[in-house]
C-alpha positions as YAML, in Angstrom:
chain: A
units: angstrom
residues:
- id: 1
  name: UNK
  ca: [-18.72, 18.14, -98.09]
- id: 2
  name: UNK
  ca: [-20.18, 20.82, -100.37]
- id: 3
  name: UNK
  ca: [-19.57, 23.48, -97.73]
- id: 4
  name: UNK
  ca: [-15.90, 22.51, -97.58]
- id: 5
  name: UNK
  ca: [-15.56, 22.72, -101.35]
- id: 6
  name: UNK
  ca: [-17.27, 26.11, -101.41]
- id: 7
  name: UNK
  ca: [-14.92, 27.34, -98.70]
- id: 8
  name: UNK
  ca: [-11.90, 26.32, -100.76]
- id: 9
  name: UNK
  ca: [-13.36, 28.05, -103.84]
- id: 10
  name: UNK
  ca: [-13.90, 31.17, -101.76]
- id: 11
  name: UNK
  ca: [-10.29, 31.09, -100.56]
- id: 12
  name: UNK
  ca: [-9.03, 30.79, -104.15]
- id: 13
  name: UNK
  ca: [-11.35, 33.61, -105.25]
- id: 14
  name: UNK
  ca: [-10.23, 35.92, -102.44]
- id: 15
  name: UNK
  ca: [-6.57, 35.10, -103.09]
- id: 16
  name: UNK
  ca: [-7.05, 36.02, -106.75]
- id: 17
  name: UNK
  ca: [-8.77, 39.27, -105.83]
- id: 18
  name: UNK
  ca: [-6.02, 40.19, -103.36]
- id: 19
  name: UNK
  ca: [-3.30, 39.34, -105.86]
- id: 20
  name: UNK
  ca: [-5.05, 41.31, -108.59]
- id: 21
  name: UNK
  ca: [-5.49, 44.34, -106.35]
- id: 22
  name: UNK
  ca: [-1.86, 44.22, -105.26]
- id: 23
  name: UNK
  ca: [-0.21, 43.60, -108.63]
- id: 24
  name: UNK
  ca: [-2.25, 45.74, -111.04]
- id: 25
  name: UNK
  ca: [-0.81, 49.10, -112.04]
- id: 26
  name: UNK
  ca: [-4.17, 50.63, -112.93]
- id: 27
  name: UNK
  ca: [-5.97, 53.23, -110.81]
- id: 28
  name: UNK
  ca: [-8.06, 52.00, -107.88]
- id: 29
  name: UNK
  ca: [-11.45, 52.18, -109.68]
- id: 30
  name: UNK
  ca: [-10.12, 49.83, -112.39]
- id: 31
  name: UNK
  ca: [-8.69, 47.51, -109.74]
- id: 32
  name: UNK
  ca: [-12.01, 47.35, -107.88]
- id: 33
  name: UNK
  ca: [-13.91, 46.79, -111.12]
- id: 34
  name: UNK
  ca: [-11.64, 43.89, -111.99]
- id: 35
  name: UNK
  ca: [-12.07, 42.42, -108.52]
- id: 36
  name: UNK
  ca: [-15.86, 42.59, -108.85]
- id: 37
  name: UNK
  ca: [-16.00, 40.88, -112.25]
- id: 38
  name: UNK
  ca: [-13.38, 38.26, -111.35]
- id: 39
  name: UNK
  ca: [-15.94, 35.39, -111.05]
- id: 40
  name: UNK
  ca: [-17.39, 36.04, -114.51]
- id: 41
  name: UNK
  ca: [-14.59, 34.05, -116.19]
- id: 42
  name: UNK
  ca: [-15.60, 30.64, -114.81]
- id: 43
  name: UNK
  ca: [-19.29, 31.49, -115.21]
- id: 44
  name: UNK
  ca: [-18.71, 32.40, -118.87]
- id: 45
  name: UNK
  ca: [-16.83, 29.12, -119.35]
- id: 46
  name: UNK
  ca: [-19.78, 27.14, -117.96]
- id: 47
  name: UNK
  ca: [-22.26, 29.06, -120.14]
- id: 48
  name: UNK
  ca: [-20.18, 28.42, -123.28]
- id: 49
  name: UNK
  ca: [-19.94, 24.72, -122.46]
- id: 50
  name: UNK
  ca: [-23.72, 24.56, -121.92]
- id: 51
  name: UNK
  ca: [-24.37, 26.25, -125.27]
- id: 52
  name: UNK
  ca: [-21.99, 23.89, -127.04]
- id: 53
  name: UNK
  ca: [-23.63, 20.91, -125.36]
- id: 54
  name: UNK
  ca: [-27.10, 22.03, -126.49]
- id: 55
  name: UNK
  ca: [-25.83, 22.57, -130.04]
- id: 56
  name: UNK
  ca: [-24.23, 19.15, -130.05]
- id: 57
  name: UNK
  ca: [-27.39, 17.46, -128.81]
- id: 58
  name: UNK
  ca: [-29.38, 19.12, -131.58]
- id: 59
  name: UNK
  ca: [-26.87, 17.95, -134.19]
- id: 60
  name: UNK
  ca: [-26.20, 14.44, -132.96]
- id: 61
  name: UNK
  ca: [-29.18, 12.62, -131.41]
- id: 62
  name: UNK
  ca: [-27.03, 9.75, -130.13]
- id: 63
  name: UNK
  ca: [-24.94, 12.20, -128.18]
- id: 64
  name: UNK
  ca: [-28.18, 13.60, -126.79]
- id: 65
  name: UNK
  ca: [-29.17, 10.17, -125.51]
- id: 66
  name: UNK
  ca: [-25.76, 9.60, -123.93]
- id: 67
  name: UNK
  ca: [-25.82, 13.08, -122.38]
- id: 68
  name: UNK
  ca: [-29.31, 12.46, -121.03]
- id: 69
  name: UNK
  ca: [-28.18, 9.19, -119.50]
- id: 70
  name: UNK
  ca: [-25.16, 10.86, -117.88]
- id: 71
  name: UNK
  ca: [-27.31, 13.70, -116.51]
- id: 72
  name: UNK
  ca: [-29.92, 11.24, -115.24]
- id: 73
  name: UNK
  ca: [-27.21, 9.21, -113.52]
- id: 74
  name: UNK
  ca: [-25.78, 12.37, -111.99]
- id: 75
  name: UNK
  ca: [-29.18, 13.46, -110.70]
- id: 76
  name: UNK
  ca: [-29.80, 9.98, -109.35]
- id: 77
  name: UNK
  ca: [-26.44, 10.00, -107.56]
- id: 78
  name: UNK
  ca: [-27.02, 13.45, -106.07]
- id: 79
  name: UNK
  ca: [-30.57, 12.74, -104.88]
...
């Protein structure tokens, strides 16, 4: 199941790269640079969410307990 999801993510990624390379008006080095850093957007989003989650757990201990319970349940379901 995970392999199928990863394949669909790869298809979306490659479609975005192809569309970006075809539509951009910049020179080829800029197009290739954009294609290479394309996945940094979702990664940056995940990092920002993680930082906000850590800040929230430091500020609100009850949220930390709820978050810990959700993470524990997720780990238990995955394992």
